[in-house]
KOLGUNU-395788 format. One record per atom (N, C-alpha, C): residue number from 1; residue in three letters; x, y, z. Coordinates in steps of 0.1 Angstrom, whole numbers. Layout:
# residues N
  resi  resn   east  north     up
   NUM   ALA      X      Y      Z
...
***
This chain:
# residues 71
  resi  resn   east  north     up
     1   MET    163     -2   -168
     1   MET    162    -16   -160
     1   MET    160     -3   -143
     2   THR    147    -11   -139
     2   THR    146    -11   -126
     2   THR    151    -13   -116
     3   THR    155    -11   -102
     3   THR    155    -13    -95
     3   THR    152    -19    -85
     4   PRO    148    -34    -77
     4   PRO    142    -37    -70
     4   PRO    139    -27    -58
     5   GLN    129    -26    -54
     5   GLN    127    -23    -38
     5   GLN    124    -29    -31
     6   ASN    129    -26    -20
     6   ASN    125    -30     -3
     6   ASN    121    -25      5
     7   LEU    110    -32     11
     7   LEU    101    -22     17
     7   LEU     92    -35     26
     8   ARG     86    -28     37
     8   ARG     79    -32     47
     8   ARG     53    -34     43
     9   VAL     59    -43     42
     9   VAL     39    -40     39
     9   VAL     34    -51     57
    10   ASN     25    -46     64
    10   ASN     17    -50     68
    10   ASN     26    -61     80
    11   GLY     38    -53     87
    11   GLY     55    -58     88
    11   GLY     64    -73     83
    12   ARG     56    -72     69
    12   ARG     66    -84     66
    12   ARG     73    -79     51
    13   PRO     87    -77     48
    13   PRO     94    -76     44
    13   PRO     91    -75     25
    14   VAL     90    -66     21
    14   VAL     84    -72      4
    14   VAL     94    -67     -4
    15   ARG     97    -72    -19
    15   ARG    108    -66    -24
    15   ARG    101    -70    -37
    16   LEU     97    -58    -46
    16   LEU     92    -51    -59
    16   LEU     99    -50    -67
    17   ALA    102    -52    -81
    17   ALA    107    -55    -91
    17   ALA    113    -39    -95
    18   GLY    101    -29    -84
    18   GLY    109    -10    -90
    18   GLY     95     -5    -83
    19   GLU    101     11    -80
    19   GLU     91     19    -78
    19   GLU     73     12    -84
    20   VAL     61     10    -75
    20   VAL     52      4    -75
    20   VAL     37     14    -76
    21   PRO     29     18    -77
    21   PRO     25     30    -77
    21   PRO      9     19    -70
    22   LEU      7     25    -59
    22   LEU      2     18    -46
    22   LEU    -13     16    -51
    23   LEU    -20     22    -62
    23   LEU    -34     11    -64
    23   LEU    -28      2    -75
    24   ASP    -17      3    -81
    24   ASP    -16    -11    -91
    24   ASP     -9    -21    -83
    25   TYR     -3    -13    -69
    25   TYR     -3    -25    -56
    25   TYR    -12    -33    -52
    26   LEU    -22    -23    -49
    26   LEU    -36    -31    -43
    26   LEU    -39    -33    -54
    27   ALA    -41    -39    -59
    27   ALA    -50    -43    -76
    27   ALA    -41    -60    -76
    28   GLU    -28    -56    -77
    28   GLU    -18    -73    -79
    28   GLU    -25    -81    -66
    29   LEU    -23    -75    -53
    29   LEU    -32    -81    -39
    29   LEU    -43    -86    -47
    30   GLY    -54    -80    -53
    30   GLY    -70    -83    -54
    30   GLY    -73    -75    -46
    31   VAL    -70    -60    -38
    31   VAL    -78    -60    -30
    31   VAL    -84    -47    -35
    32   ASP    -98    -39    -30
    32   ASP   -102    -32    -36
    32   ASP    -99    -22    -26
    33   PRO    -96    -12    -35
    33   PRO    -92      1    -25
    33   PRO   -102     11    -20
    34   ARG   -112      8    -24
    34   ARG   -127     16    -14
    34   ARG   -126     10      2
    35   ALA   -121     -1      3
    35   ALA   -122     -9     16
    35   ALA   -112    -12     26
    36   VAL   -101     -4     23
    36   VAL    -94     -7     28
    36   VAL    -87      4     37
    37   ALA    -76     10     47
    37   ALA    -72     24     47
    37   ALA    -62     17     48
    38   VAL    -49     27     43
    38   VAL    -39     29     39
    38   VAL    -33     35     46
    39   GLU    -20     36     53
    39   GLU     -5     39     65
    39   GLU      9     41     52
    40   LEU     13     52     52
    40   LEU     17     54     43
    40   LEU     33     60     56
    41   ASN     43     55     57
    41   ASN     53     57     61
    41   ASN     47     68     74
    42   ASP     41     59     84
    42   ASP     37     65     97
    42   ASP     24     73     91
    43   ARG     21     81     78
    43   ARG      8     88     78
    43   ARG      3     78     69
    44   ILE    -14     82     77
    44   ILE    -29     77     69
    44   ILE    -32     87     61
    45   LEU    -31     76     51
    45   LEU    -36     87     31
    45   LEU    -48     84     32
    46   GLU    -56    102     28
    46   GLU    -67    102     23
    46   GLU    -69     92     13
    47   ARG    -79     88      9
    47   ARG    -81     84     -2
    47   ARG    -84     89    -12
    48   PRO    -79    103    -14
    48   PRO    -74    109    -30
    48   PRO    -59    100    -33
    49   GLU    -56    102    -26
    49   GLU    -42    106    -25
    49   GLU    -38     91    -31
    50   PHE    -44     82    -30
    50   PHE    -44     70    -29
    50   PHE    -38     66    -46
    51   ALA    -41     73    -54
    51   ALA    -37     72    -71
    51   ALA    -23     78    -69
    52   THR    -21     89    -62
    52   THR     -8     93    -70
    52   THR      7     88    -54
    53   ALA      1     84    -49
    53   ALA      8     71    -37
    53   ALA     23     60    -44
    54   VAL     29     64    -43
    54   VAL     45     57    -51
    54   VAL     47     51    -39
    55   LEU     52     31    -38
    55   LEU     54     20    -28
    55   LEU     68     24    -35
    56   ARG     83     32    -26
    56   ARG     94     34    -26
    56   ARG    104     26    -15
    57   GLU    117     25    -20
    57   GLU    127     15    -13
    57   GLU    126     23      4
    58   GLY    123      9     10
    58   GLY    120     18     22
    58   GLY    115     22     28
    59   ASP    101     20     22
    59   ASP     84     25     26
    59   ASP     81     16     34
    60   VAL     69     19     45
    60   VAL     66     16     55
    60   VAL     52     13     53
    61   VAL     47      4     45
    61   VAL     32      5     45
    61   VAL     27     -9     54
    62   GLU     12      3     61
    62   GLU      0     -5     67
    62   GLU    -10     -8     58
    63   ILE    -20    -17     52
    63   ILE    -28    -22     48
    63   ILE    -39    -27     56
    64   VAL    -50    -19     57
    64   VAL    -57    -25     71
    64   VAL    -72    -22     60
    65   ARG    -79    -39     58
    65   ARG    -89    -40     57
    65   ARG   -105    -36     62
    66   MET   -110    -22     63
    66   MET   -123    -20     70
    66   MET   -134    -28     73
    67   VAL   -138    -31     75
    67   VAL   -146    -38     85
    67   VAL   -158    -37     90
    68   GLY   -178    -41     85
    68   GLY   -184    -34     86
    68   GLY   -188    -40     99
    69   GLY   -200    -35    107
    69   GLY   -210    -45    117
    69   GLY   -220    -38    122
    70   GLY   -224    -46    133
    70   GLY   -229    -38    134
    70   GLY   -242    -47    148
    71   SER   -248    -43    162
    71   SER   -250    -46    168
    71   SER   -256    -57    168
***
């Protein structure tokens, strides 16, 4: 049996059924990992780290969608 995990995502409390790989969580949200920056516990993750990052109890996550623009 997995233990529920309580964490904060973009300033809001989130409860997950257990530890969740970051890429799985992004997929659940319908977020393309190529279009976001992720900060996990005050550290910006490099894109290759997305594949090994796991969301756990007490984590603080910020997911920021990158927006392109021009003049």
